[in-house]
C-alpha positions, 0 to 999 in steps of 0.5 A: 426498428430505429433506436436513439441511444443517448450515452456519453460513455463511448465504450459503453455506447459503441458496445451497445450500438454494435450489439443492437446493429447485429440484431437488426436495429438501426442506431443513432448515437448522441452523447449529450442531452442537448443533442438528444432533444435536438435530434429530429428523428424519426426513431421508435425507442429511446435508450437514455443514460441518466449521467449525461455531461450537460444535463440530468437525464431525468430532465431529458426524459421529462422533456421527451415524454412531454413531446410524445409517447415514444417508448423510453428505456432509462439505462443508468449506473445509478442504483438508487431506488429513488432515481428509478421511481422518479424516472418511471414517474417522469414517463420512462417505460422501463429502467435497466441498471448497468452493467447489462447485457445486449440481450437484456436490453433487446428483450426490454426493447421488445417488451416495451414496444409490445406494450406500446402498440395498444396506443395506436390500435389498428381497428380498421385493419384486417388480419396480418398476412404472411406470404400468400398462405398464412394469416394471423388475426391478432384481434380474434386470436385466429390463425389460418393456413390457405383459408382454413383455421389452424388449431393452435395451443395458447402458447403456440399462438403466442409464440407465433405472434411473437416470432412474426412481429419481425420475420427474419430477426434472430430471437434469443431463447431468453427473449422468447421465454420472457415474451411468451412465458414470462421473466420468472419462468423457471421451467425447462427451456426444452418446452420452447423446442416442443412448441417450435416443432409444433408450429413447424408441423402445423404451418409447414410450407408457409413458414420456416423456423431456423434454429441458430445453435447457442442463440435462438430461433429465426422465423422466415416466411416461405416465398412463393415460387412463381405462383400466380 
């Protein structure tokens, strides 16, 4: 996923850039509003600081939104509710206040991208295929293994669809809990381990879900070994 980072504070930008790259994102960093507006792209999401040296970030947000529907997440030290409201009214998709953690920003990016997908529905496409054995029909909410439908509990299905959005990407527990349950979940995160174990059992041989201690989980598609 390609990110355009618009941030004039070099230490903040470099820390965020390194963190995003560590999670598999491609990051282009610019430090002014003019550079953001002249950037040719392509990019999938914009992280936009409001306190830019050459122009107000809100004006940049408005200009970017007038050009298209690329998701925009405002990142700012401004805590004034007015700025937050104005930013959203001008077309920003989300707003993150400084200081923030990289994992929080990544969770916001993934949430915004999931919300943005209905803008370009894939009505003419069939189920998504992962390897030769597994298919996920997101329109019908059905999963098939070797052509036979697999009965998944609702949260098992939600977990699978989230993890298969980016096979191979490391997802933190916080990201998964926010995406599959919700941001206000206060129950035990052990429920995540239970659902992961269920997917491993039901989809054995088609996917593997690696637990990365202290971080989260990574789903991989099991490759065929010379199968014709």
